[in-house]
Structures are given as C-alpha cells and as structure tokens.
C-alpha positions in Angstrom: 43.5 -33.2 -20.7 41.9 -34.1 -24.0 40.8 -31.2 -26.1 37.0 -31.5 -26.5 37.2 -29.4 -29.6 39.6 -31.7 -31.4 36.5 -33.5 -32.7 33.3 -31.4 -32.7 31.2 -34.5 -32.6 32.4 -35.2 -29.1 31.0 -32.0 -27.7 28.7 -32.6 -24.7 29.5 -36.3 -24.8 27.4 -36.9 -21.7 24.4 -35.2 -23.4 24.8 -36.4 -27.0 22.8 -39.6 -26.4 20.0 -37.7 -24.6 19.8 -35.0 -27.4 19.9 -37.4 -30.3 16.8 -37.0 -32.4 15.4 -34.3 -30.1 16.6 -31.0 -31.6 14.4 -29.0 -29.3 16.2 -30.1 -26.1 18.3 -27.5 -24.2 18.1 -23.9 -23.0 16.8 -21.3 -25.3 19.2 -18.6 -26.5 18.3 -15.5 -28.6 21.0 -14.4 -31.1 20.8 -11.9 -33.9 22.7 -13.3 -36.9 22.0 -10.4 -39.2 25.0 -8.6 -40.9 27.6 -9.4 -43.4 30.0 -12.3 -43.6 29.6 -16.1 -43.2 27.1 -17.7 -41.0 29.8 -18.8 -38.6 31.1 -15.2 -38.5 27.6 -13.9 -37.7 27.3 -16.5 -34.9 30.6 -15.7 -33.2 29.9 -11.9 -33.5 26.5 -12.3 -31.9 27.9 -14.4 -29.1 30.7 -11.9 -28.4 28.2 -9.0 -28.4 25.9 -10.9 -25.9 28.9 -11.5 -23.6 30.3 -8.0 -23.8 26.9 -6.4 -23.1 26.4 -8.6 -20.0 23.3 -10.3 -21.5 25.3 -13.6 -21.1 26.8 -13.4 -17.7 30.0 -15.3 -16.7 29.2 -18.9 -16.0 26.1 -19.0 -18.2 25.8 -22.4 -19.8 25.2 -22.4 -23.5 23.0 -24.8 -25.4 24.6 -28.0 -27.0 25.7 -27.4 -30.6 23.1 -29.8 -31.8 20.3 -27.8 -30.1 21.5 -24.4 -31.1 22.1 -25.5 -34.7 18.5 -26.7 -34.9 17.1 -23.5 -33.3 19.1 -21.2 -35.6 18.8 -23.3 -38.8 22.6 -23.8 -39.0 24.7 -26.9 -39.6 25.9 -28.4 -36.4 29.5 -28.2 -37.6 29.1 -24.4 -38.0 28.0 -24.0 -34.4 30.7 -26.4 -33.1 33.5 -24.6 -35.0 32.1 -21.2 -33.8 32.2 -22.4 -30.2 35.7 -23.7 -30.8 36.8 -20.3 -32.1 35.4 -18.5 -29.0 37.0 -21.0 -26.7 40.4 -20.4 -28.3 39.9 -16.6 -27.9 39.0 -17.0 -24.2 35.3 -16.0 -24.4 34.0 -19.5 -23.6 35.2 -22.5 -21.7 34.5 -26.1 -22.6 35.0 -29.3 -20.7 34.1 -32.7 -21.8 30.9 -33.9 -20.1 30.1 -30.5 -18.5 29.2 -28.4 -21.6 30.2 -25.0 -22.8 30.0 -21.9 -20.5 30.7 -18.2 -20.7 34.3 -17.7 -19.4 34.7 -15.9 -16.0 37.2 -13.6 -17.5 34.7 -12.0 -19.9 34.5 -8.2 -20.0 32.3 -6.9 -17.2 29.1 -5.0 -17.8 29.8 -1.2 -17.9 28.1 0.9 -15.3 25.1 2.8 -16.5 24.3 6.5 -15.8 23.2 7.6 -12.4 19.5 7.4 -12.1 17.4 10.3 -10.9 13.9 10.1 -9.6 11.4 12.8 -8.8 10.8 13.3 -5.0 7.4 12.5 -3.5 4.9 15.3 -4.3 7.1 16.5 -7.2 8.6 19.3 -5.1 12.1 20.5 -5.6 12.7 18.9 -8.9 14.5 15.5 -9.5 17.2 14.5 -7.1 19.9 11.9 -7.4 19.4 8.6 -5.5 22.1 8.7 -2.8 23.4 5.8 -0.8 21.1 5.1 2.1 22.7 3.2 5.0 19.7 3.6 7.3 16.4 3.5 5.5 13.8 5.4 7.6 11.6 6.2 4.6 7.8 6.2 5.2 5.4 3.5 4.0 7.8 0.6 4.2 7.4 -2.5 6.3 10.2 -4.8 7.6 10.8 -7.0 4.6 12.8 -9.4 6.7 9.7 -10.2 8.7 7.8 -11.8 5.9 6.3 -15.1 7.3 8.0 -17.4 4.7 7.3 -20.7 6.3 3.6 -19.9 7.1 3.2 -18.5 3.6 4.8 -21.6 2.1 2.4 -23.8 4.1 -0.6 -21.9 2.7 0.8 -22.0 -0.8 1.1 -25.8 -0.7 -2.4 -26.2 0.7 -3.9 -23.8 -1.8 -2.2 -25.4 -4.8 -3.1 -28.9 -3.7 -6.8 -28.0 -3.3 -7.2 -25.6 -6.2 -9.8 -26.7 -8.9 -8.5 -26.9 -12.4 -10.7 -24.0 -13.5 -8.6 -21.7 -11.2 -5.8 -21.8 -13.7 -8.0 -20.3 -16.5 -8.7 -16.6 -17.1 -11.2 -16.4 -14.3 -13.2 -13.5 -12.9 -11.7 -10.0 -13.3 -12.9 -9.3 -9.7 -10.5 -12.0 -8.4 -10.8 -15.5 -7.1 -14.0 -16.3 -5.2 -11.9 -18.1 -2.5 -10.1 -14.8 -1.7 -13.1 -12.6 -1.9 -15.0 -14.9 0.5 -12.0 -14.9 2.9 -11.7 -11.1 2.7 -15.4 -10.5 3.3 -15.2 -12.5 6.6 -11.9 -11.0 7.7 -12.9 -7.4 7.0 -16.3 -7.8 8.7 -14.7 -9.3 11.8 -11.6 -7.0 12.1 -12.6 -3.7 10.5 -16.4 -3.7 10.8 -16.7 -3.5 7.0 -20.2 -4.4 5.6 -19.7 -6.4 2.5 -20.4 -9.6 0.7 -17.9 -11.3 -1.7 -19.8 -10.2 -4.8 -18.9 -6.6 -4.0 -15.2 -7.1 -3.5 -12.7 -6.5 -6.3 -9.1 -7.8 -5.9 -6.6 -5.4 -7.5 -2.8 -5.0 -7.9 -2.3 -2.5 -5.1 -4.4 0.5 -4.0 -2.8 2.4 -6.8 -4.5 0.2 -9.4 -7.7 0.4 -7.5 -7.6 4.2 -7.7 -6.7 4.1 -11.4 -9.8 2.0 -12.0 -12.0 4.3 -9.9 -10.7 7.4 -11.7 -12.5 6.1 -14.8 -15.9 6.2 -13.1 -15.4 9.1 -10.6 -16.9 12.6 -11.0 -14.5 15.0 -12.7 -13.7 16.9 -9.5 -12.6 15.0 -6.4 -11.4 16.5 -3.1 -8.2 15.0 -1.5 -6.5 15.7 1.8 -4.1 18.6 1.8 -1.3 16.3 2.8 -1.3 12.9 1.0 0.6 10.5 -1.2 1.5 12.3 -4.5 1.1 9.1 -6.4 -2.6 8.8 -5.6 -3.2 12.4 -6.7 -1.3 11.7 -10.0 -3.3 8.6 -10.7 -6.6 10.5 -10.3 -5.2 13.3 -12.5 -4.1 10.9 -15.2 -7.7 9.5 -15.2 -9.0 13.0 -16.0 -10.0 13.9 -12.4 -9.2 17.3 -11.1 -8.2 17.2 -7.4 -9.0 19.9 -4.9 -7.1 20.1 -1.5 -9.1 19.7 1.7 -7.3 21.3 4.8 -6.0 18.9 7.4 -5.6 19.8 11.1 -5.4 18.0 14.5 -8.8 16.4 13.9 -8.0 15.1 10.4 -9.5 16.3 7.1 -11.8 19.3 7.4 -14.8 17.4 5.9 -17.4 20.1 6.8 -15.5 22.3 4.2 -16.9 20.0 1.4 -20.0 22.1 1.4 -18.0 25.0 0.2 -16.9 23.0 -2.9 -20.1 22.7 -4.8 -18.5 21.1 -7.9 -16.9 18.3 -5.9 -18.8 15.0 -5.8 -16.1 12.6 -4.4 -13.5 12.8 -1.7 -10.4 10.6 -0.9 -9.6 10.2 2.8 -7.3 8.2 5.1 -9.6 8.3 8.2 -7.9 5.6 10.4 -4.5 7.2 10.3 -4.2 10.3 8.1 -1.2 9.9 5.7 1.2 11.3 6.4 0.3 13.7 9.4 -0.7 10.7 11.5 -4.0 11.9 13.0 -7.3 10.1 12.9 -10.5 11.6 11.5 -12.6 13.0 14.4 -16.0 11.3 14.9 -17.9 14.5 14.1 -16.0 14.7 10.8 -16.7 11.1 10.0 -20.4 11.7 10.4 -20.1 15.0 8.5 -18.6 13.4 5.4 -21.2 10.6 5.3 -24.0 13.2 5.6 -22.4 15.2 2.8 -22.3 12.1 0.6 -25.9 11.3 1.3 -27.1 14.8 0.7 -25.2 15.4 -2.5 -25.2 11.9 -4.0 -21.4 12.0 -3.5 -18.9 9.3 -3.0 -16.2 8.7 -0.2 -13.1 6.8 -1.1 -11.7 5.4 2.2 -8.1 4.3 2.0 -7.8 2.3 5.3 -4.2 3.2 5.7 -2.6 1.6 8.8 -6.1 0.5 9.9 -4.7 -2.6 11.5 -1.8 -0.9 13.3 -3.2 1.1 16.2 -1.1 0.8 19.4 -2.7 2.9 22.1 -6.1 1.3 21.9 -8.3 -0.7 19.7 -8.6 0.6 16.1 -11.7 2.6 15.1 -13.9 0.7 12.7 -13.9 1.5 9.0 -15.8 4.5 7.8 -17.5 2.3 5.3 -19.7 0.7 8.0 -21.6 4.0 8.3 -22.9 3.8 4.7 -21.7 1.0 2.4 -23.6 2.6 -0.6 -21.7 5.9 -0.3 -18.2 4.7 0.7 -15.7 2.7 -1.3 -13.4 0.8 1.0 -9.8 0.2 -0.1 -7.3 -2.0 1.8 -4.0 -3.7 1.1 -1.6 -6.3 2.3 1.4 -4.1 1.5 2.1 -3.0 5.1 0.9 -6.1 6.9 2.6 -8.7 4.7 4.7 -7.3 1.8 4.4 -4.6 -0.9 6.0 -7.2 -3.3 2.7 -9.2 -3.3 0.8 -6.4 -4.9 -2.5 -7.6 -3.4 -5.2 -5.0 -2.5 -8.9 -5.0 -2.5 -11.9 -2.7 -3.0 -15.3 -3.1 -1.4 -17.7 -1.3 -3.8 -21.2 0.2 -3.5 -23.6 -1.9 -5.6 -24.2 0.9 -8.1 -20.4 1.0 -9.0 -19.7 -2.7 -9.3 -20.7 -3.1 -12.9 -18.9 0.0 -14.1 -15.7 -0.7 -12.2 -15.7 -4.4 -13.4 -16.2 -3.2 -17.0 -13.3 -0.8 -16.7 -11.0 -3.6 -15.6 -9.3 -4.9 -18.8 -7.5 -8.2 -19.1 -4.2 -6.2 -19.3 -4.8 -5.1 -15.7 -5.3 -8.4 -14.0 -2.1 -8.1 -12.2 -2.6 -10.3 -9.1 -1.4 -13.9 -9.7 -3.9 -16.7 -9.1 -1.5 -18.6 -6.9 -0.9 -15.6 -4.6 -4.7 -15.0 -4.4 -5.3 -18.6 -3.4 -2.4 -18.6 -0.9 -3.7 -15.4 0.8 -7.2 -16.9 1.0 -5.8 -19.9 2.9 -3.5 -17.6 5.0 -6.6 -15.7 6.1 -8.9 -18.6 6.7 -6.5 -20.6 8.9 -5.7 -17.6 11.1 -2.1 -17.2 10.0 -2.8 -13.6 8.9 -4.2 -12.6 12.3 -1.2 -14.2 14.0 1.3 -12.4 11.8 -0.4 -9.0 12.2 -0.5 -9.3 16.0 3.2 -10.1 16.0 4.0 -7.2 13.8 1.8 -4.9 15.7 3.8 -5.6 18.9 7.1 -5.2 17.0 6.2 -1.9 15.5 4.8 -0.6 18.7 8.1 -1.3 20.5 10.0 0.4 17.7 7.8 3.5 18.0 8.3 3.5 21.8 12.0 3.4 21.3 11.8 6.3 18.8 9.8 8.4 21.2 12.2 7.8 24.1 15.3 8.4 22.0 14.1 11.7 20.5 12.8 12.9 23.8 16.2 12.3 25.4 18.5 13.4 22.6 16.5 16.1 20.8 14.0 17.5 23.3 13.1 20.4 21.0 11.7 18.1 18.4 8.0 17.1 19.0 6.4 13.9 17.8 2.8 14.4 16.6 0.0 12.1 15.6 -1.4 9.0 17.4 0.5 5.8 18.3 -0.2 3.9 15.1 1.2 2.9 11.8 4.8 2.6 10.6 5.9 6.2 10.7 5.9 9.3 12.9 6.0 13.0 12.2 8.7 15.0 13.9 7.9 18.7 14.2 11.0 20.8 14.0 11.8 23.7 16.4 11.3 27.2 15.2 14.1 28.4 12.9 15.1 24.9 11.8 14.5 24.3 8.1 13.5 20.9 6.6 16.2 21.2 4.0 18.9 21.5 6.8 17.8 18.3 8.4 17.6 16.5 5.0 21.1 17.6 4.1 22.5 16.4 7.4 20.6 13.1 7.0 22.1 12.6 3.6 25.6 13.1 5.0 25.0 10.3 7.5 23.3 8.0 5.1 19.9 8.3 6.7 16.9 8.2 4.4 14.0 10.5 5.5 11.0 12.1 4.0 10.0 15.8 4.4 6.4 16.6 5.2 6.3 19.4 2.7 6.8 17.0 -0.2 3.4 15.4 0.5 1.5 18.7 0.3 -1.0 19.3 -2.5 0.3 22.1 -4.8 -3.0 23.8 -4.6 -2.8 24.1 -0.9 0.6 25.9 -1.3 -1.1 28.5 -3.5 -3.9 29.1 -1.1 -1.5 30.7 1.4 -1.9 28.3 4.3 1.4 28.0 6.2 3.3 24.8 5.8 4.4 22.7 8.7 8.2 22.2 8.9 8.6 18.6 9.8 10.3 15.4 8.8 8.7 11.9 8.6 10.5 9.0 10.1 9.5 5.5 9.0 10.5 2.9 11.6 9.2 -0.1 9.8 11.8 -0.7 7.1 15.0 -1.6 9.1 15.4 -5.1 10.2 15.5 -5.8 13.9 19.2 -5.9 14.2 19.6 -2.7 12.1 17.1 -0.6 13.9 19.4 0.4 16.8 22.0 1.8 14.5 19.3 3.6 12.4 17.8 5.2 15.5 21.2 6.4 16.7 22.0 7.9 13.3 18.7 9.7 13.2 19.3 11.2 16.7 22.8 12.4 15.7 21.2 14.2 12.7 18.6 15.9 15.0 21.3 16.8 17.6 23.4 18.3 14.8 20.6 20.3 13.2 18.5 21.4 16.2 21.4 22.2 18.6 20.1 19.7 21.0 22.2 18.1 23.7 21.5 14.8 25.3 19.5 14.9 28.5 22.0 14.0 31.3 20.7 12.1 34.3 21.8 13.8 37.6 24.9 12.2 39.1 24.2 10.2 42.2 26.8 9.4 44.9 27.4 5.9 46.0 25.5 6.6 49.1 22.5 7.7 47.1 22.6 4.5 45.0 22.8 2.4 48.2 19.6 3.8 49.6 
C-alpha cells in the first residue's frame, strides 16, 4: 500500500478538491500550542496530550492538514509533517482517501476517583455510590417506557408549524402554545383554575421553588417528611423552613396557627412525599382558611397527582382558592425527568414578581421541547400515555403488595395505592440500617424514610418511623421480576420472615 505521508500534499486526496480555497472546512479542534520548542513540536505535543487524556478518543477523525493549518495559523507542511510523525509513533493512523484518525491502540483514559454523594436529607454523612443491580430508588419512572415514536410525531408537527419568532428569545414565562395547552389540560384533569397568562414554564419543580424562594415570606412551613432538595432550595433563597408534623391524614395543617411567624407552607396534598398518604379533606379546608385569614400562601406540589389507582384522583387544592395557592406540576414522572419541563400556576399578585425574578440565565426549557409537549397534549397523546403508565404502575404495585405479603408478612405497606413508590414499615426491633446493608450486599437500591425527615423534627423529640421506601417505577418491565425477588430476599434475611407455604393438597383434593 502506498504511504500517504510520502508526499504531504496527497493527504486526504479525496477531500483536497473540496477543501481548496475553503480553509474553514472541516471539524473544529482545540489545541494549546503554548510552550517551548518549534511550532511542529508544540503541535505534536498538544495532540499527544489530547490523546493521552482521553479528550481525543480512539477512532476520532482529525481535521485535514489544510483546515487545521488555517485554524492554528501554521504552514500546511508543518501540520502534515506533525501528523506524519505521530503516525510513525503509532498515535495516529492515516489511509489515503479516508483521512487521519486517532489510533485504536492509544493509551486508555485513567479511571478517576470514586465519587461520593450526600444521602437524601443529608443524614449519615456522604456515602459511596455502590453498584446497583436492582434500582428501587424512589421518584424514578421507567425510562424505557418513554413514548419515542409519539414524541417524534409531535416534534415533527411542532417544528413544521412553529412560527419564525418562536426561535427568538421569547417570553420568560414559556411559549404561549404550551401555556394554552397546559391550561386546558390542568383544568380538565386536575380541576386547576387558571388561564395561560398565569402559567410559568420552568426547568423542573426545583427551579420553580428556587424562583418562589425569592418572593416568599422569610419563614415557610414544610412537611416533616419531604424531599431534602426542596428544603435546601428554599434555604438557599434565604427562607427558614419549619417542620409541620405528618400523620395518617397528611400534614397537620391546623398546627399552622401555632406558628405565627409562618406565612407560607409547602405541601404535597395528593400523595404526601414520601409517606404516601393524601391530605384529609378537613385539613385541605383548614390550610385554605389559614391562608385567607393570615394573607398566607400555599405551595401545592401536585406530586403523583395523575397516578391514583384505587379510585379517581382528588382534584388539586388550588381549585379551592387560586389567589392563595401556587400550583406546581411536572412531566418528570409521567414522561421523563430528562425533559426538565415543569410549570407553575400563580396567583395574580405573584405573577409580576416571579416573572421579574426569572433571569435569562434560568430559561432552561428548550423551545422545541415546549412546542413538542404542547402538541403532545393537544392531540391527546399525553392522556393516552399516562393511562397506559397508570395501568403498568398499578400492576407493579399489586405485585409488590402480593410478594411482600407472602414472603415478609411482618412488613406492612402503608399509604394509598398511588404514585411510583410504597413505604414498608419494618417490624419492631428491625433497624433501617440493617435492611440497607443487606440491600447493598444484594445490589438493591433502596431509600430510608428517615433520610427524608426534616432535621428540626428530629430535635423536637417526635419518634421516627423505621421504614424503607421502595420505588417500583424505575426497573424496566423485564427487570422488575428480578428486582422484586431480590427485595424480598433482603426482607426475608433481615426480618426473619419465611415464605407463606400453601397447605399441601392430596390428589383427591385437587380432583374435587
């Protein structure tokens, strides 16, 4: 085979004609040519460093010498001879007509240090991320169920019909097409009273809370058990959070009258996260009365509002008083957390302040995703997908209830039939840490209820509830059976349970 480097001018022979006179043609490549030595030495050193560090992976195609020379301000012969040197050393490969690539035998990227992350709620200090074979963590939908074809259909329709102005900077509240679609959907499905002008599209409920923290009173009540991230976002915004007890009827909202400095409260009334109970009707009325009487504000995180399995979901709390309740919803559980699309329905008196607090740096929801979701909602694809997922998750919960009842009868499931997780109350004498350690040995990812408890509640002397939280949404359909079996083995091992054996029947019994 002819050596393509025998004559540097023959490099990329198939591309030379196309690149002639167009020095900007080809892929971009950043190289740092600082340091001592000749320009060619600096070039070869920079390329070696990029390959060794893994920034240029094996198989990466490099720009033609003409293009790279123009980009770096070098003579083309300098780049060609630098490429030739690295080919000779084995860093690169070159084949006439196919270009220059990073060789497959380049040094692999060295493994980085093991990453540690703080546990939810910040309890127990940082812990290493262990291998999880069966992900039963809470708050995660089945990623494999994302409706790709239906979403692609809506994306094509949305892009084809989008006006040119949609691709400008736009309204910080979000695209009007999506706000209109959300207003209709939320009114029909969740009973929310809103018009498009009062809806703000945001990059997840987390971003919504971060924005609200800038306009909230300085003291806000939160549920005793709740997502640590939401508490941290409020705290980072200068808001002090006060824990509100949670029992079998949800948050104890009548207790707000004993917190005179509190003028806002964050609730998950449809399906309290993570204990899994709904807010009792009397307490729903009590919190609205409190807000009216004090001029306070209720933040309603409609967690799992669309996933109720035993009966029709209760309507949104916001419908009781749209001027005292901020409604927050998201597509993270129904579609995918990767979309980062959520929404707030605001009282009129907050709209201007929240919109003003939304800086350009925080417009995190892409226009194409907004337009796609608007079409997805309007043509009924969202309803169809949610109904299908509701049935799927209901069957998974039923299987969880049956398996735990048969194999770990001392463990009790609490909460209503809703959402993507269930709380398992442990028998007396069984510690959460014992279950967590056994789960780690079997590669089962679980959450502990105690990690979601407000630190202030711990200091007030109320006893904690020893329990683990099982998320049945994350595993794919084919993986759920194995995950459920692994969970039951953990519970059998830690609670001393034995499988419930069906009584033996004789052949004569079976024939009757």
